[in-house]
C-alpha positions as CSV (number, residue, x, y, z in Angstrom):
1,M,-181.4,-118.5,59.6
2,K,-182.3,-117.6,62.9
3,E,-185.6,-116.9,64.0
4,L,-186.7,-114.9,66.9
5,P,-189.3,-114.9,69.4
6,N,-191.8,-112.4,67.6
7,G,-191.4,-114.7,64.5
8,T,-189.1,-113.0,62.3
9,H,-186.6,-114.7,60.4
10,V,-182.9,-113.4,60.1
11,K,-180.8,-114.5,57.7
12,E,-176.8,-113.7,57.2
13,L,-174.7,-114.0,54.4
14,P,-171.2,-114.6,53.5
15,N,-170.7,-111.0,52.0
16,G,-172.2,-109.5,54.6
17,T,-176.0,-109.0,53.6
18,R,-178.1,-109.1,56.7
19,V,-181.8,-110.5,55.2
20,K,-184.6,-109.8,57.7
21,E,-188.5,-111.5,57.4
22,L,-190.9,-110.0,60.0
23,P,-194.0,-111.7,60.7
24,N,-196.3,-109.4,58.5
25,G,-194.7,-110.7,55.2
26,T,-192.3,-107.2,55.1
27,H,-188.9,-108.3,53.9
28,V,-185.6,-106.3,55.1
29,K,-182.2,-106.1,53.5
30,E,-179.5,-104.3,54.5
31,L,-176.3,-104.5,52.8
32,P,-172.7,-103.9,54.4
33,N,-172.4,-101.0,52.4
34,G,-174.8,-99.6,55.0
35,T,-177.9,-99.6,52.3
36,G,-181.4,-100.7,53.6
37,V,-183.8,-102.2,51.2
38,K,-187.4,-102.7,52.5
39,E,-189.9,-104.7,50.7
40,L,-193.5,-104.3,51.9
41,P,-196.6,-107.1,51.1
42,N,-198.3,-104.7,49.0
43,G,-195.4,-104.4,46.8
44,T,-193.8,-101.0,48.0
45,H,-190.4,-100.9,48.0
46,V,-187.8,-98.5,49.7
47,K,-184.4,-98.5,50.1
48,D,-182.3,-96.4,52.3
49,L,-178.8,-95.3,50.8
50,P,-176.6,-94.4,53.5
51,N,-176.1,-90.7,52.4
52,G,-179.7,-90.1,54.1
53,T,-181.6,-90.6,50.2
54,H,-184.5,-92.4,50.5
55,V,-186.3,-93.8,47.8
56,K,-189.5,-95.3,47.5
57,E,-190.9,-97.3,44.3
58,L,-194.9,-98.0,44.3
59,P,-196.9,-101.0,43.0
60,N,-198.3,-98.4,40.2
61,G,-194.9,-97.5,39.3
62,I,-194.5,-94.3,40.6
63,R,-191.1,-94.2,42.3
64,V,-190.7,-90.9,45.2
65,K,-186.8,-89.7,46.2
66,E,-186.5,-88.4,49.2
67,L,-183.3,-86.3,49.4
68,P,-181.5,-85.6,52.6
69,K,-181.8,-81.7,52.1
70,G,-185.8,-82.1,52.3
71,T,-186.0,-82.2,48.3
72,H,-188.8,-84.5,46.8
73,V,-188.6,-85.9,44.0
74,K,-191.1,-88.3,42.1
75,E,-191.1,-89.9,38.8
76,L,-194.6,-91.1,37.3
77,P,-195.2,-94.1,34.6
78,N,-195.3,-91.8,32.1
79,V,-191.8,-90.6,32.5
80,T,-193.1,-87.0,34.0
81,R,-190.7,-86.1,37.1
82,V,-192.0,-83.7,39.4
83,K,-189.5,-82.6,42.3
84,E,-190.5,-80.6,45.3
85,L,-187.8,-78.5,46.7
86,P,-187.8,-77.1,50.7
87,N,-188.7,-73.9,49.6
88,G,-192.4,-75.0,48.2
89,T,-191.0,-74.6,44.7
90,R,-192.5,-77.5,42.9
91,V,-190.8,-78.4,39.4
92,K,-192.3,-80.7,36.4
93,E,-190.4,-82.4,33.9
94,L,-193.0,-83.6,30.8
95,P,-192.2,-86.6,28.5
96,N,-191.9,-84.1,25.6
97,G,-189.3,-82.1,27.6
98,T,-191.4,-79.3,28.7
99,R,-190.4,-78.2,32.0
100,V,-192.8,-76.4,34.4
101,K,-192.3,-74.7,37.7
102,E,-194.9,-73.6,40.5
103,L,-193.5,-71.0,42.4
104,P,-194.9,-70.8,45.8
105,N,-196.3,-67.2,45.0
106,G,-198.6,-68.5,42.9
107,T,-196.2,-67.8,39.4
108,H,-196.3,-70.7,37.0
109,V,-193.2,-70.9,35.0
110,K,-193.2,-73.0,31.4
111,E,-189.9,-73.8,29.6
112,Q,-190.9,-75.4,26.3
113,P,-188.0,-77.3,24.5
114,N,-188.6,-75.1,21.3
115,G,-186.8,-72.0,24.0
116,T,-190.6,-70.5,24.4
117,H,-191.2,-69.4,28.2
118,V,-194.0,-68.6,29.4
119,K,-194.9,-67.1,32.8
120,E,-198.3,-66.8,34.2
121,L,-198.5,-64.7,37.4
122,P,-200.7,-64.7,40.3
123,N,-202.7,-61.7,38.7
124,G,-203.8,-63.7,35.6
125,T,-200.9,-61.5,33.4
126,R,-199.2,-64.2,31.2
127,V,-195.7,-63.5,30.0
128,K,-194.5,-65.5,26.8
129,E,-191.0,-65.2,25.5
130,L,-190.0,-66.7,22.4
131,P,-186.8,-68.1,21.1
132,N,-186.7,-64.6,18.5
133,G,-186.5,-62.5,21.6
134,T,-190.2,-61.6,21.1
135,R,-191.7,-60.8,24.3
136,V,-195.7,-60.9,24.6
137,K,-197.4,-59.6,27.5
138,E,-201.0,-60.7,27.9
139,L,-202.9,-58.9,30.9
140,P,-206.0,-59.4,32.7
141,N,-208.0,-57.1,31.1
142,G,-207.6,-58.6,27.9
143,T,-205.0,-55.7,26.6
144,H,-202.3,-57.5,24.4
145,V,-198.4,-55.5,24.2
146,N,-196.1,-57.3,21.9
147,E,-192.4,-56.0,22.9
148,L,-190.2,-56.7,19.4
149,P,-186.2,-57.7,19.7
150,N,-185.7,-54.4,17.4
151,G,-187.4,-52.1,20.3
152,T,-190.8,-51.9,18.5
153,H,-193.8,-51.7,21.5
154,V,-197.1,-52.7,19.9
155,Q,-200.3,-52.6,22.3
156,E,-204.1,-54.3,21.1
157,L,-206.7,-53.0,23.5
158,P,-209.9,-55.3,24.1
159,N,-211.7,-52.4,21.7
160,G,-209.2,-53.3,18.8
161,T,-207.2,-50.0,18.8
162,H,-203.4,-50.8,18.4
163,M,-200.6,-48.6,19.7
164,K,-197.3,-49.1,18.2
165,E,-194.5,-47.5,19.6
166,L,-191.2,-47.6,17.7
167,P,-187.5,-47.1,19.0
168,N,-186.8,-43.8,17.0
169,G,-190.0,-42.3,19.3
170,T,-193.0,-42.5,16.9
171,Y,-196.2,-43.6,18.1
172,V,-198.9,-45.2,15.8
173,K,-202.5,-45.4,17.2
174,E,-205.1,-47.5,14.7
175,L,-208.4,-47.2,15.8
176,P,-211.3,-49.9,15.1
177,N,-212.7,-47.8,12.1
178,G,-209.6,-47.7,10.4
179,T,-208.4,-44.2,11.5
180,R,-204.7,-44.1,12.2
181,M,-202.7,-41.2,14.2
182,K,-199.1,-41.1,14.2
183,E,-196.6,-38.6,16.7
184,L,-193.4,-38.0,15.5
185,P,-190.9,-37.3,17.8
186,N,-190.5,-33.8,17.1
187,G,-194.2,-32.9,17.8
188,T,-195.9,-33.0,14.1
189,H,-199.1,-35.3,14.3
190,V,-200.4,-37.2,11.6
191,K,-204.2,-38.2,11.3
192,E,-204.9,-40.3,8.2
193,L,-209.1,-41.1,7.8
194,P,-209.9,-44.3,6.0
195,N,-211.7,-41.8,3.6
196,G,-207.8,-41.5,2.6
197,T,-207.8,-37.7,4.0
198,H,-204.2,-37.1,5.5
199,V,-204.1,-34.1,8.5
200,K,-201.0,-33.5,9.8
201,E,-200.3,-30.8,12.3
202,L,-197.0,-29.1,13.3
203,P,-195.6,-28.4,16.2
204,N,-196.3,-24.7,15.8
205,G,-199.9,-25.4,15.9
206,T,-200.0,-24.9,12.2
207,H,-202.8,-27.7,10.0
208,V,-201.5,-28.5,6.6
């Protein structure tokens, strides 16, 4: 072992590995393949790989990986992985298999293990896409819009009104008081009142 004037100790092993002990208690190991491993007095381990990747392992179990292109990957003790991309995107992988992506514009996208995707926009709109193809949109004003795989659109307003748009072009509006209004593609309007009365208005203005 060689001791330098500043108190550093250097040991060169037969396999080409070089071990350096600094006065502050830091240990540095330089491997023949170009990998550098640094052990700090506080228990932190830093590994510098030949490809430019830096891996830091903190005493609390957190592991941070810095890739050459600027991507940062953080692995937490609870198995959560957090990846920070150079464009500002942050990707979090939770232990239960859920994947959360946070975009620079404030949009959050959550991918659940069952195939459900939930997107939260900066304006407060929330869009959920279910595995069966159903798409549910929740607007900031409390309106819910369901888009079913068969092309049916159902809108639920905060006041309790339901509006349904069927694939054949029929519109159905259901009011909170139980009144149901249907508009057919041919222009016919049908109103069904809570007392069982049906009023039909034909395109020519005739009431039946």
